[in-house]
N, C-alpha and C positions, 0 to 999 in steps of 0.2 A: 728206597733202600738208603742206607746210611753211608757215610764216608768219614774218614779220619781227618780230612782237610777240606779246604774250600778253594775256589778259583783264585781268591785273593791270596791264599797261602802260596799257590803256584806262582802268582805274579811277583812275590817277594824274591823268588829265585830267577824267574824269567819274565821281566816286566812286559815283554811283548807277546806273551803266550796267548792273549785274547785277540791279537792282531793277525792271527794265522788262518783266518777264514772260519773260525769256530766261535760261536757266541758263548758256549759253556762247555767245560770238559767234564760234565756230570757223569757221563757214561764211563769215562776213564777213571774218575774218582771212585765210582761204585765198583768197578772191576778191581781197582787197587785195594779197596776195602775187603773184597772177597779173598783176594790173594793173601793179604796180610792176616786176615782171620784164620785162614787155613794154616799159615806158617806158625802163628801163635798157638793154635790148637795142637799141631803136630810136634812142634819143637819146644814148647814151654808148658802149656796147660797139662798135657797128659803126663808129663814127668812130675810136675808140682802137685797135681791133684791128689795123688796118693799121700804125699807128705801132709796135705791139709785135711786128710780124712775123707776124701771123695774118690769114688770110682768113676773115671771119665766116661765109661760106657753107660752108667746110670745117670750121671749128672754131666751132660755134654757142655762144652765150652759155650759161653754166652757173651758175646762182645758187648752187650749192654751193661755188663758188670765191670767193665774196665773203667777205672776212675782216673781222672787226670788226662793229660794230653801227651803221654809218653810216645804215642804212635803217630803224632801229627807230622813230624819230619819224615818218617818212613812213608807215610801216606802221600805226602807231597812229592817226594822223590819218585815213588812208584807211579803216581799219577802223571808226572812229567815224562817219565820213561814211556808210559803207554801213549801219551799225547804225541810224542815224537815218532813212536812206532805207527800210530794212526796216519800221521803226515807221510811217513815213508810208504805205507801201503797205498795211500791215495795217489802216489806217483808224483807228488809235489815236493818231495824231499831232495835235498842236495847233500853233499858230504858233511856240511856243517850240522844238518839235522840228524844225520846218522850218528855223528860223533856225540851230539848231545844226548841222543837215546842211550848210547853206551855209557856215557858219563853218569847219567841219572840212574842207570841200572847199577853201576858200581857204588854210587852214593847210597842207594837204597839197600844194597847188600851189606855195606858197612854199618849202616844205621840199624837195620833190623837185627843184625848179629849182636851189636852192642846192647840194644834194648833187651833182647832175649837173654843175654848173658847176665844182665843185672836183675831182670825180672820186671814184672808189671804190677802196678797197683790194681788188684782185682778184689772185688767185693764178694768174698766167698760166702758170706751169710745173707747177702742181699739187703743189708741195713742202710746202704747209701754212703757208707764210709768204711775205711779200713781201720781196725783197731790193732793193738799189739798182738792179739792172738792170730790175726790174719797175715801178719808180716812174716815172711819166710826168712829164716837165717840161712844164708848160703854158706855151704861148706865145700871144701874141695874134696872130691872123692878120689882117694888114692888106693891103689891096689897094694895089699899087704902080702909080703912073701912069708911063707911059713917054713 
């Protein structure tokens, strides 16, 4: 299974993350990938697909069509949150670990909200790149009073 980040990305924010009795956080990174894909599908793709001429029911979200690393930070924060949740469930956590779990959950929420608000580089036609026809123009939707 894929992930949006690596253990090294996690080390950038928590240099000691691999010193906590786990050789790799692959399981947590894969879980973060699934959680983020679900959020992107539900909160962004289904809304934007119609604007791009696709029915999300016939053309489901495909994470392989995401271009760039827009979701790397979100993946890193979610992976770190899940890593500290794992430590907490294993009974080896202290208050500092619990606080870190909450802090990374907050950072993840802020990051995913920001990314989804701006949009994702998504290769709608599967060409390997986005061209001007695939770039969405974001407009504010305002309710008009009649």
